[in-house]
MARVO-433783 format. One record per residue: residue in one letter; x, y, z of N, C-alpha, C in turn. Coordinates in pm, whole numbers, plus 50000, padded with zeros to 5 digits. Example, Ala and Ser with C-alpha at 12.3 -4.5 7.8 and 13.67 -1.06 7.14 Angstrom:
# MARVO-433783
a513194943150780512304955050780513204967050780/s512854977550708513674989450714512905000350787/
***
This chain:
# MARVO-433783
m913745020046264914205033946254913045043546228/r912095039046143910955047746113910125050146237/r909905039646320909115041346442909805050846539/r911125049646551911875058346641911775072846594/s911835074746463911735088346407910375094546437/l909305086646421907955091746450907795095146597/a908375086946684908285089546828909005102346865/l910165104546805910905116846833910135129246786/q909485128046668908705139346616907525142446707/l906855132046758905725134146847906165140646977/l907295136147033907815141947156908195156547137/l908805159547022909185173246992907955182246980/a906875177246919905645185046904905025188047039/l905045178347131904495180647265905305190947342/l906615190747324907465200347393907255214547342/l906905215647213906725228947154905355234847180/l904405227147237903075232647268903205243747371/p902395254847356902435265547456901955260447591/p902565265047699902225259747832900785262647872/s900145273047815898785276547856897745267247796/l898065260147686897075251947619896595240347704/p897465232647766896975221847851896125226847966/q896475238548021895695243848132894295247748086/a894215253547966892915257547915892055245447886/l892705234647840891935222947803891605214147923/l892565212948014892385203448124891875209948251/g891825223648256891385230548376892555235748455/a892555248748479893655254848552893565251148699/p894705250648769894665247948913894015259448987/c893435256649101892765267049179893775277549223/p893465290149201894405300649242894375302249394/e895435307749445895505310749588894455321249622/p893775320449734893915310449843892905299149832/c892385296249710891305286549693891855272449676/s890975262949702891305248849679890115242149614/c890405232749526889355225449455889325211249509/r888295207949580888205195049646887875183849548/p888185171649587887855160249500886355158749473/d885515163749566884075162749545883555173049446/g884455181149388884065190849287883625204049342/a883915207049470883495219549532884695228849548/l884375241949548885405252249560885395257749702/r886615259549758886745265749890887815276549883/c887445288549931888405299649936888355305750076/p888945299150175888855304050313889705316450334/g889325324350429890065336450463890325336650613/p890815347650665891145360050591892495359150521/r892665367750420893905368650345894275383350333/a895305387350402895725401350401896235405250262/g895805416950216896265422250089895565416749967/l894645407349984893915401649870892655409849846/s892635417549736891475426049707890695421249584/r891345413949496890675409249374890915394349358/l889855387149328889935372649312889375369049175/s890255364349086889845360648950889965345648933/l888855339148907888795324548896888375320948754/t889315315548676889025311648538889405297148515/y888705290848422888955276848386888955267748509/l887985269848596887915261848719887485247548687/p888135237648750887755223648726886695218648823/i885915227648881884945223848983883525224848929/k882575217848995881185217848953880295226449041/v880715228749166879845235449262880635246149337/i879985257549355880475267549451879555266249572/p880055260149680879175256649793878895268549883/s878045266249980877725276350080878985280250156/q879115293250184880235298850260881585296150191/a881575295550058882815292649985883845303550004/f883425315950029884365327150038884375333150179/r884035325350279883965330450416885325335750460/g885285347450520886495353350575887235362550481/l886875362850353887575371650258886965385650264/n887105391950380886445404750402887135416450334/e888375414550289889075425350221888925424750069/v888325414150021888135412649876887085422549827/v887445429849720886555439849662885845434349538/k886515425549466885965420549340886225405649326/i885175398249287885295383949258884795381749116/e885635375449035885265372648895885405357748870/i884335351748819884335337648782883955336948634/s884855331648551884595331548407885295319848340/q884855316848218885455306548134885555293148208/s884535289948285884565277548363883385268748321/d883625260548219882555252348164882155240848256/s882985237648353882645226648444881645230948551/l881555243748579880695248648687879235246448652/e878475240248746877075237148721876125243348823/k876635246648944875705250749049876385260349146/i875615270249193876045279149301875015277649412/e875485273449530874565270449639874185283049716/a873165281749801872715292749886873845297049979/n873915310150004874905316250093876335314650041/a876495312149911877845311149856878565324549869/f877855335349840878405348849858877675355049977/d878215352850096877495356750217878385364950309/n877835376350350878475384450455879895388650418/l880075392650292881375397850246881255413050251/l881765418950357881415432650392882015443150300/n883125440150230883755450050142883595446749994/l882915436049964882765431749824881875441649748/s882395447249639881635457049561881275452049421/e881985441849371881695436849235881735421649233/i880715415849167880695401449141880405399448992/l881285392048926881095389148784881095374148764/i880005368848710879905354648676879575354148527/q880565350748445880405352148301880985340148227/n880345337148112880835326648022880985313248092/t879945309448165879885296348230878625289448177/k878715284148057877525279747985876835267648048/n877545260148135876915248548199876405251448339/l876505264048380875925268048509874415269048492/v873675259348547872235258648523871405262648644/y872035263748762871205266348880871965274848981/i871325285849019871815294249129870725293949236/e871035287949349870025286149453869565299549510/p868295300449553867835312749620868705315649742/g869025328349761869845332349874871325330549850/a871735328649725873165327149697873915340049727/f873225351549712873845364649737873135370849857/t873785370949973873145375950095874085385150171/n873485395650224874185404950315875505409850255/l875375417250146876545423150079876365438250079/p876655444850191876255458850210876945468750116/r878105465250058878815474849974878835470549827/l878005461049794877965456249656877365467049565/k878095470349457877645480349361877265474249226/y877885462949195877745457649059877705442449064/l876625436749011876485422249000876175418948855/s877045410748794876885407148653876825391948640/i875745387048580875585372748552875245371548404/c876235367848323876055368148178876555355248113/n875855351448009876235339947925876385327248008/t875305323848078875265311548156874105302948104/g873895291648171872805282748131871655282748230/i871595292648320870535292748423869165294248357/r868165288148421866815287848365865815296448442/k866255302048554865405311048631866205323448666/l865485334448680866135346848721866715344948861/p867995347848882868605345549014867965354249122/d867975349149244867405356349358868375367149403/v867935379749393868785391049434868105399149544/t867095393449607866295401049703866915401649842/k868035394349866868645394149999870045399950000/i870345407849897871675413849891871835424549999/f870795432650017870765443150119871945452850105/s872175457049981873245466749957872785480649998/s873695488150058873375501850100873965512150006/e874525507749894875105517049798874005525249730/f874345537649694873355546749637872865541849501/n873785538449413873415534149278873905519949256/f872985510749244873315496649226873055492749081/i874005485249022873875480748883873765465548882/l872665460648828872455446248813872435443048664/e873365434748621873465431048480873215416048466/i872125412748400871795398748370871605398048218/c872555392148148872525392948002872955379747939/d872455377547819872835366047735872575352747803/n871555352247886871125339647947869885334947871/l870095326847770869055323947673867965314647726/h868175308647843867175299247895866235305547997/i866445318148032865525324948124864385330648039/t863155326248066862025330247982861075340048049/t861155341548181860165349648252860835358448357/v860335370748368860695379348481859475379048574/p859565371848687858365369848770858045382048856/a856915381448922856495392149013857475393249129/n857725405549173858585408449288859995402849271/a860475402349147861785396449121862915404549184/f862705417449208863785425949260863385432549392/q862345427749453861885433549580862945431149688/g863195441149768864235440249869865485447849831/m865585451649703866715459949660866315474449686/n866645479249804866145492149851867115503649824/n867985501949727868945512549694868195525049647/e868865536449661868255548949617867995548949467/s868855542349393868655541349248869245528249199/i868545522049105868965509049052868985509848899/t870045504548842870135503148697870065488248664/l869035484548590868855470548551869215468848404/k870235460748380870645457748242870255443248214/l869055441648162868505428248138868415425947987/y869525425247920869505424747774870035411347722/g869565407847603870075396047534869665382847595/n868625382647677868195370247741867095363347657/g866565352647712865495345547643864115349447692/f863985361447748862705365847805861585365147701/e860445359847746859235359947665858125368147730/e858215369547863857145376447936857705383348059/i857175395248088857455402248213856135403448287/q856065397448405854795396148475854445408748554/s853225408748606852725419948686853585421648812/h853825434348850854605437848969856035432348963/a856565430548844857915424948830858955433648898/f858775446948892859775456148946859305462549077/n858405456149144857825461249268858915463749373/g858835475449439859755478649547861065484749506/t861255487749379862525493149332862385507849292/t863535514649291863615528249238864515527649115/l863895527048999864625524448875865095537448811/i866405538048785866945548948705866925545048558/s867385533048530867455528448391867055513748384/l866265510448283865865496548260866155493248114/e867115484148093867495480147958866945466147930/l866015465547838865445452747796865775449747650/k866745456647596867065455347455867595441347421/e867395437747295867935425347238867365412747302/n866245414047372865505402147414864575398347298/a865115390547207864465388447078863125381347087/h862855374647200861595367247213860605374047307/l860945385747356860075392747451858875398647377/k857685393147404856465397347336855465404247429/k855525401047558854485405947648855085412347772/m854585424147802854945431247924853645435247991/h853385429648108852095431648174851835446348201/n850555450248195850185464248218850635469348354/d850735460348452851135464248587852575460048618/a853395458748517854785454648540855525464748628/f855195477748614855855488148693855065491748819/r854025484448846853215487348965854065484949091/g854095494849179854875493849303856295498549289/a856695502949169858065507749147858055522649120/r859175528949145859375542849105860315543048987/g859915549648880860705549448759860145539148661/p860905536248556862265540848527862295554448458/s863455561048467863655573448393864085570648250/i864815559448232865285555448099864775541348072/l864105539647958863595526447920864075523247779/d864755511847765865285507447635864685493847602/i863855493547498863225480947456863585477847310/s864745482247268865175480347129865325465447096/s865015462146972865195448446919864445438047001/t863245441347041862365431647106861115429747019/k860265420447061859005417946990857805422847071/l858055432347160856945437847238855905444047145/q854655440647170853575445947088852875457747154/a853125459647283852505470947354853315474047479/l853305486647517853935490947641852895490647753/p853325488647877852355488947987851725502748000/s850475503148036849775515948047850075522948179/y850615515548276850915521448407852425523148422/g852835534448477854245536548510855045543848405/l854395549048300855125555948195855365570648227/e854735575648332854805589848364856225594348398/s857035585348451858375589148496859425587948386/i859065582348272860055580148165860455593448103/q861765596048101862305607948036862975604547903/t863515592447894864165587947770863595574347731/l863055573647611862485561147559863265557247434/i863815545047435864575539947320863885527247272/a863445527447147862735515847092863095514146945/t864385513146916864825511146778864695496346741/s864395493846615864235480146563863195472146640/s862215479046696861095472346764859905472346668/y859985463546569859025464046459857635459146498/s857535451746608856215447046653855465457546732/l856175467746779855535478346857854945488546760/k853725485846716853095494046614852155504446672/k851885503346801850965512746865851495516647001/l851485529547030851945534647158850765538147247/p850955537947379849885542647468849575557447441/s848505562047501848125576047484849285585247521/r849485595647440850635604347462850555611747595/e849355612647652849215619147783849895611047893/k850195598347866850885590047965852345594247982/f852935599947877854355603547879854515618147924/t854185620748048854155634648095855545640648112/n856585632448130857935637548152858905633848040/l858395628847931859265624247823859995636047758/l861315634647745862145645147685862865640347559/d863115627347549863885622147436863335608447397/a862985606847271862445594147221863155590347093/t863685578247090864295572746969863515560146934/l862705560946829861735550546800862065543546668/t861195534346630861395526646507860715533246388/y859475537646409858675542846298858535557946308/p858685565046195858545579746197857165584346241/s856135576646210854765580946243854555582146393/h855315574446473855135575146618855585588646674/c856515595046606856955608246652855845618646636/c854895615846547853765625146531852945626046660/a852945615246738852165615146862852705625246962/f854005628246954854625636847053854765651247006/r854255654146889854255668046845853195675746923/n853545687846960852655696547038852305690547174/l853145681147221852925675547354853365685847458/p852505689647551852895699747651854015694747740/t855005703147764856115699747852856105708847973/k856735704248078856695711648203857615723748198/d857125734748249857925746948262858315748048409/y859575744448438860005743848578860165757548641/s860165767948559860275781348617859015785048695/a857925777648668856675780548739856765776648886/i857795768648921857945764549060858335776449148/f859075785949089859595797249165858825809849131/a858755818649226858115831649203859015840249115/e858405849149039859175857648948860155866549024/s859785870849146860665879349226861925871849268/e861775858649290862935850649328863895849049211/l863355846949091864205844748975864945857448933/s864365869148962864975881648916866295884548985/d866515879049105867745881749178868855871749148/w868565861549065869575851349037870575856448934/d871835852848956872895856948864873175846348758/y872655834248776872985823348685871735818448615/d871955813648492870855808348412870825793248430/y869935788648512869825774248536868975768048425/g869555758448354868885752448239867585745448274/f867525740148398866325732548432865115741548452/c865315754348457864195763348479863455766648350/s864065764048236863425767248109862595755448061/p861535758047984860715747047933861535737547846/k861265724647860862005714547786861275711247655/t862055709347550861515705647420861765690947394/l860735683847362860865669447339861555666947205/q862575658447208863295654547087862865640447048/c862495638746921862025625646876862645622246742/a863065609846727863645604946602863125590746577/p862975586646450863225594446328862065603946298/e862415615146238861405625146204860525620146090/p859235623746091858375620345977858945625945847/d858885617945740859475622045613858395627045516/a858825629945394857895635445294856805625545257/f857105612445267856115602345230855125599745342/n855505602745465854625600145579854565612445669/p853905622945624853765634845708852805632245823/c852845641045921851975639546038850575644446005/e849785635845944848415639345908847605626645890/d846285628245884845415616845858845565612445713/i844925601145680845015596145542844485606645445/m843325612145477842795623445400843185636145473/g844105643545417844655655045488843685666545506/y842645667245422841695678445427840275673145448/d839455681045517838085676845544837255675945416/f837475684945321836665684445199836975671745118/l838215666745128838545654145061837835642445127/r837685643445259837005632845334835545631645290/v834915642845258833525642645210833465637645066/l834355642744982834325639244840834615624444816/i835545618744893835915604844867834755595444897/w833945598944998832765590645025831735592044913/l831525604244867830565606444759830995598944633/i832265599944598832745593844474832735578644483/n833155573044597833215558344604831825552144607/i830845559044669829475553744669828895554044528/l829095565244457828605566144320829295555944229/a830595554144248831345544644164830865530444186/i830695526544311830275512744340828845510344295/m827925519244332826515517244297826305518144146/g826945527944082826765529543938827275517643860/n828465512843893829045501743818828375488443848/v827925486643973827175474444005825865474243927/t825205485643918823955486443842824185483143694/v825235488943637825525486443495825835471743472/l826665465943556827015451843541825775442943551/f824935445843648823745437543669822795438443549/v822575450543500821635452343388822185446043261/l823465448143232824045442743109824085427543111/l824395421743226824535407243233823205399943241/t822145406943284820825400443294819905404043178/s820385412443087819555416442973819285404442882/h818065404142823817715393042733818265395342593/y818865407142572819485409642442820825402542433/k821245400042313822475392542287823695400242339/l824635392842398825875398942447826805401542330/t826835414042286827695417842174829085421542223/v829995423942128831365427742165831385440842244/p830665451642199830665463842280830125461742421/r829045453642434828505450842568829535443342654/f830205433742592831215426042665832355435142713/l832815444042627833885453242666833415462942773/m832155467342765831605476242867831555469343003/c831245456443003831215448943129832615448643193/n833635446643112834995446543164835395460143220/l835045470743147835365484143195834615487343324/s833375482943331832575485443450833145478043571/f833635465843549834225458343659835505465143708/a836325470243616837545477343655837205489643738/d836185497043697835785508943773835185505143908/f834525493643914833995488744042835145485944139/c836235480044091837405477444176838005490444228/m838005500744143838495513744189837595519144301/g836305516944289835385521044395835665513844526/l835995500844518836345493244639837605498944704/y838585502744622839805508844676839475521644752/l838655530144694838275542644761837495539944888/l836655529544887835895526145006836825521845120/l837845513745088838805509545190839545521545249/i840025530345162840765542145208839875551045295/a838645553345250837725562145324837355556045459/s837165542845464836785536245589837905537045692/v839135534145650840265534845743840485549145789/d840315558745699840465572745737839445576745843/a838215571945828837175575145927837475568846063/q838035556746062838325549746187839535555546260/t840485561046186841745565646247841855580846253/k840775587846229840815602446225841345608046357/g842355616546347842935622946464843995614646534/q844075601646504845075593046569845715583546468/y845865588146345846425579246243847845574846277/y848595583446347849975579946382850045567046463/n848975563746534848965551646615848495539446537/h847975541646417847485530646335848245529446204/a849165538846179849825539446049850565526546017/i851305521146114852125509546085851255497246062/d850245495446147849325484146128848675484645990/w848275496645948847585498145820848545496245703/q849665503445705850555503445589851325490345572/t851585483345682852305470645672851375458545675/g850075460945690849125449945700848545445845566/n847645436045574847015430845452846055440845390/g845465449645474844475459145423845055468345318/c846225473945346846855483045250847305475545125/s847765463245141848165455245025846975452444934/v845835449144995844625446644916844175459344845/a844195470644917843795483344857844715486944741/g846015485344760846965488444654846775479444533/f846515466544559846275457244448845045461544368/f843975465044438842745469244371842975481344281/t843685491344333843815503644256844705501944133/v845815494444145846685492344029845995483243928/f845365472543976844635463543886843535471043812/a842745478843886841635486143825842135496443724/s843175503543760843695513943672844215508043541/e845005497343551845585491443429844535484343345/l843595477443409842535470743332841645481043264/s841405492243330840585502843270841275508643147/v842565511843158843305517343044843355507342929/y843605494742963843675484242861842325482742790/t841235482542868839905480742810839515492642723/l839835504642768839545516542688840275516142554/t841515511242557842285510042433841635499842339/v841215488542394840555478242312839235483442256/i838465490742338837195496442291837435505742172/t838455514042183838755523442075839175516141948/l840045506241964840485498541847839325491041783/e838415485941865837245478741812836345488141733/r836125500441784835285510141712835935514141580/w837255516441585837965520141461837885508841359/h838075496541403838035485041312836635483241255/t835605484841337834225482941291833845493341187/i834225505941210833865516541116834695515640989/t835965512441001836835511640884836435500240792/y836045488940852835675477240772834175474440783/a833385485240771831935483840788831305474940681/i831815475540557831235467840447831665453240454/q832895450940497833445437440499833015430340628/l831875423840619831305417440739832175406140792/d832945399940702833795388940748834975393940832/q835235407240828836315413140906835855418041043/k834585416741071834035422041196834555414241317/l834855421641425835365415341547834245407841617/r834475395141641833475386641706833815384741854/l832825379441926833015377142069834125367042096/r834265357442005835315347342022836715353442008/h836795365141942838075372141934838285381142057/a837195387142104837305396842214837665390042346/i837175377742367837415371042496838895368542521/p839655362542427841095360742455841855374042466/i841395384242391842055397342402841915402842543/m840705402142598840495407142733841115398042839/l841205385242811841885376242904843345380342919/g843965384242807845335389442813845415402042897/g844405410742887844385422842969844265419843117/w843445409943151843295406043291844615400443346/l845275392043268846545386343313847605397143330/f847655406443235848625417343243848365426043366/s847115429843388846765438443502847035431543635/t846745418543641847005410943765848495410243793/l849305407743690850755407043708851315420343756/i850885431243693851375444543732851005447643876/a849795443843917849335446644054850005437644157/m850485425944114851115416444207852575419944237/l853245426744146854685429144162855045436444291/p854315447044333854665453344462854505444144582/l853725433544568853545424144679854745414844694/v855585414044591856745405144596858055412944596/g857995425844627859225433544648859595443244539/v858845443644429859125453544324858285465844356/s858925476344408858235487744468857455482644590/s856545490744642855835486644764854585495144780/y853525488744833852295495944864852335502445001/m853325498945084853345503745222854125516745241/k854555522745132855365534945142854545546745192/v853295547845147852445559145184851105554145234/s850375563045300849115559145363848015556045263/i848115561345139847085558845039847385546444956/c848435539144993848715525744941848955525544790/l849605535744738850015535644598851485531744590/p851915525344482853325521044472854255532844446/m854595540144552855435552044539856885549644579/d857235537244605858615534144645859495533044520/v860425542444504861335542344389862785542344437/e863035536144553864375536144609865335527644527/t864865516244477865735507544399865525510044249/t866515506044171866425507844026865265499743968/l865065487544021863975479043971862625485443997/s862455491444115861185498144147860965510244057/q862025517444029861925529143943861535525043801/v862145514243752861795509143618860345504643614/y859885498343721858495493643729857505505243716/i857725515843794856805527243791856845534043654/l858035536143601858165542843470857535534443359/t857655521243369857055512543267855545514043264/i854925514043382853465515743389853045529143328/l853735539743367853355553043320853575554543169/i854665548943118854935549742974853895541842896/l853505530142947852465522242880851145529942876/n850825537042982849595545042984849665556442882/v850825562542870850995573242770850865567642629/v851475555942606851375549442474849915546142442/a849175541242542847755538142521846985550742482/f847295561842547846625574442515846935578742371/i848175576942328848555580542191847805571842091/i847705558842120846965549642031845515553842020/i844905557442132843505561442131843315574342051/c844215583842070844125596341993844245593441843/a845205585141805845405581941664844175575041605/c843585565841681842395558741631841235568241609/y841025577541700839895586541685840115596941577/i841345600341551841615609041435841265601741306/k841635588941299841295580941181839785579041169/i839125576841283837665575141280837005587941229/y837505599341271836925612041228837025613641076/f838195611041022838365612340877837585601740801/a837445589840863836675579240798835205582940789/v834675589040893833275593140894833035604340792/q834035613040773833905624040677834045619240533/n834555607140513834775601940378833465596540322/p832915602640215831635598040161831725584440093/e832945580240056833085567439989832965555740086/l833185558740214833125548140314831725547640372/m831085536240358829675534940399829595530140543/a830015538440633829875535140775828435537640817/t827915529240897826525530640940826385542241036/n825185547941039824905559141129825045555041274/k824685542541304824775537441441826225537141489/d827125532141404828545531541440829125545441461/t828685555041380829185568741394828785574641528/k827545572641567827075577841696827835571441812/i828045558341801828785551441907830205556641916/a830815559241800832195564341801832275577941869/k831295586541843831295599741906831125598642058/k830235589642099830055587742243831315582242309/m831945572642240833175566942294834275577542302/a834305586542206835325597142208835165605942331/v833925609642361833665617642481834105610142606/l833765597342611834095589042727835615588142747/i836325584542642837745581642657838565594242676/f838215604942606838955617342626838685623142765/t837505620742818837235624742957838145617043052/d838265603943028839135595743112840565600643111/f841105602642993842515605942985842795620543020/t841795629143008841975642743058842135642643209/c841365633943274841485632743419842805626243460/m843305617043376844525609943411845795617643377/a845685628043294846875635343251847675641243367/p847035648443462847845653843572848465642943659/i847745631643675848295620543752849575615543686/s849515613243554850675608043482851845617843488/f851545630643471852615640643469853375640943602/f852635642143712853295643043842853915629743884/a853305618643840853855605543876855185603143805/i855295607143679856555605443607857655613843671/s857335626043710858345634443775858785628343907/a857845622543983858205616144110859035603644087/a858705595943983859465583743953860895586943914/l861105598643854862455602943819863155609943936/k862535609044055863065614844179863185630044171/v862245636044097862135650644094860685654244126/p860235651544249858825653844282858465668544275/l857325671344211856865685144196855785688844298/i855185678744361854185681344465854435671944582/t853895675344697854045667244817852995656244819/v853175646744911852185636044927850845641844969/t850875652345052849625658745095848845664044975/n849545670844884848865676244765848485665244667/s849245654344666848915643444575847585636944613/k847185638244739845885632744781844735640344715/v844955653044685843935660744613843755654844473/l844885651644407844795645244276844135631544287/l844465624444395843915611044414842395611244417/v841815621344483840365621744500839685629144385/l840255640244340839585648644241839775643944098/f840875636944068841145632943930841195617743912/y841985611243996842265596943976841005588343969/p840025589544061838885580444057837625586243994/v837665598743949836435604843897835915597043778/n836825591343698836395583443582835535571543625/s835945565043733835205553443779833795557243822/c833645569543868832325574543907831525578843784/a832205585043686831505590843571831225580643461/n832105570743444831965561443332830615554543323/p830085548843432828795541943418827665551143372/f827765564043406826735573443362826955577543216/l828225579243177828525583843042828235573142938/y828645560642967828525550542862827315541542877/a826565542742987825445533543005824175540343053/i824205545643173822965550043238822275561143160/f823055569743094822465580743019822085576842876/t822255564242837821925560042701820535553942697/k819895554742579818545549342561818535534142574/a819555527742520819605513042525819635508042669/f820415514842753820495510442892819165512742964/r818535524242937817245526943002816215516642960/r816265512642834815345502142788815585489142864/d816855484942873817165472542946816795473643093/f816995485543149816725487643291815235486343321/f814385492843240812945492143266812375478343234/l812925471743133812485458143104812825448743219/l813975450943281814365442743395813455445343515/l813125458243538812255461443651810845456043631/s810415455443505809045450643478808865436143518/k809955428643521809865414543560809485413043707/s809795423443786809425422943928808165431043956/g807465435443852806195442443868806305457443877/c807475463143853807665477643862807795483643722/c807345496143708807525503843584807035496043461/k805865490043471805345482143359805005490943240/h804505503143265804145512043155805375516043073/q806475519643145807695523343074808245511442994/a808185499543053808675487642983807835484842859/e806505486342871805635483842757805895494042646/l806205506342687806525516742590807755512842507/y808785507742574809995503742503809735491642413/r808845482642457808505471242372807815475942244/r806895485742257806185490842140807145497942045/k808105505142103809085512042018809915502041939/d810305491142004811075480941934810235474741822/f808965472341854808095466141753807825475841638/s807685488841670807485498841566808685499541474/a809885498741534811095498741452811135486541361/y810665475441416810605463241335809645464941218/c808485471641245807495473841140808035482941030/k808775493341071809305502840973810375496440886/n811195488040948812275481740871811745471240776/g810615464740814809985454840727810825442440712/f810555435040605811255422640577812215424940462/t813375420240473814395422140370814835408840315/g815475409740200816055397640142814995388840082/s815225376040083814345366140021813225361640111/n813255366140238812225361840332810985370440318/k810325369940207809125377940186807955371740259/p807145379840326806035374340402804855370940311/s804005362340359802775359040287801775370440305/r800675369940225799685380740233799035380940371/s798735369240426798085368740558799025373940666/t800315370340654801295375140752801445390240745/l801485395440620801625409740601800435417240660/k799205411640640798005417940695798045418140847/l798475406740906798555405841051799595415641106/t800695416741036801745425841079801265440241075/t800505443740970799985457340958799045460541073/l798175451041108797265453141221798035454841352/q799095446741369799895447741491800595461241499/c801075466041385801755479041384800795490241417/q799565489341363798575499541394798225499241543/y798065487041595797765485741738798925491141823/s800135488741775801315493641848801325508841854/t800925515341742800915529941739799915535441840/v798745529341845797725533741941798205531842084/m798835520342111799325517542246800445527042285/d801285530942188802355540442217801775553542269/k800725558442201800105570942243799515569642382/t798875558142407798275555842539799335555542647/c800445548842618801535547842716802125561442746/y802285569742642802845583142664801955591142758/k800585589542740799675596842827799755591742970/d799835578242985799875572443119801175575543191/c802265576043116803575577843179803895592443200/
***
């Protein structure tokens, strides 16, 4: 009984199946007047009166043979679709069909081969569509010989076609041709690919692997008037054949970072591009004034205003925004001069300071160690300015064509890393220098409280790690260096980016407050007679005060305008911010080596002693040696290390000799 019940249920389920399901699965029978032969070939003999449309779906055949539709002279449209069994279309399959105007071959994924000459002598054909098949070569359409004015050829979603060969459409002598070649597997379009055609529109959009289009791809063709290369990987447009383009569409074409010379687009009226900077190329582009074709006397008698007679204005999108205006990296010529002057002084000055301090035979003290760190930070700022100035010099007048390569490339990322790293390390080091001076003066008597080099090294290591982390964040998506041409992290579109920028600026303000507080305490400590601060420490504190207040005076306008921009209330434009970038932001890096080193006596002493090793400035070096020895003589011996009588006599003679030599050196120098 159970088996009988199961059998009845199965029979009932089969009876309830929709009648179309078995046909879809097993293959529909050939529609009239066609027959599907046992050998897997299709035959649709004619003539058939009254048959104008032939729709063939779910065909159980593998081949459409030669002359398959012979005699169907009244058929206007043939559609073949949803036929997974179809594998091949032979030569002359669509031959001499005098009234056929449309052929659609779609969704036949196993159709891998269409023989050359499959479409021949179709004088009234207007539309041929071959989409979503498995063919591996562009089908031969050169023998259609259609006499229709506007012919549309649609070849789309054929992922195995990789090349558009030379002369692929030669023989299509229609007055105008629209080629819809989208969504295929194209990788290359060869030279003379469109030879012999008159192109109205060429759609190459959504060919995701298309990287190369030969410079002579349009050689021998007229047109196209409309070119669509959206969502491709084309890196360059052909230099020949662009004169006829009136509409250019290149959205989501992120690899197309450089356009040909704007003089090539003599008839361009409408451009929809990927990058705003490309629209800068078409600003002030001269357009044709068609009224010049007619004499003024002829136009005066016309009663109608013909639109084509007025000058055309080129429309381009997307428009350049506030972050990327149509200008060079350095918007003003005086900035271009100043940035070179400042970056050369910054690099040379800081390299000199680093070299002298690190090669000096004097002991590396905590102040010297901190000065080395500050000098290195300022040197990095000089490298940033050098990169910006070099790219500006190379792209002057044509930055719009290099903007994307620069801002999205490694160069801008490196420049941005340098400037943020240098800025934060400089602020951190200045804060540590101030705290060290305050600590040294406050605890001048307590020698055991003095900051040693073993303490300063881990402190500065923390500063290096902090500065590196802050500079790395825009490289991993927190804000971005590619927002503006000067490669600063100005992207505050997301909440995380906004928090990042505000955090940096607030930390800089806090550092400034700490420095101010320390120097106020240092001032009162120096004025306190009970505190025995050494005269040397007091002088150093005063020099450091000049240095650090100079730094933060220069940084104040940067911080003010940056905070307002981070809060999305910008008070100045990017163009004006470049003035701050050159006149305020890096001036410290240029001035610091002179303020804290080159203009000091200690540095000059180390500098001349270093030069004397190579045979230069020996008199100046000897002078500094005598001064050091004279200071030693004046200070004498302290503590329990009392000299013997013979040593004291020898020292006295040396001091006298030193005095005589000092006078001689002064005369010689």
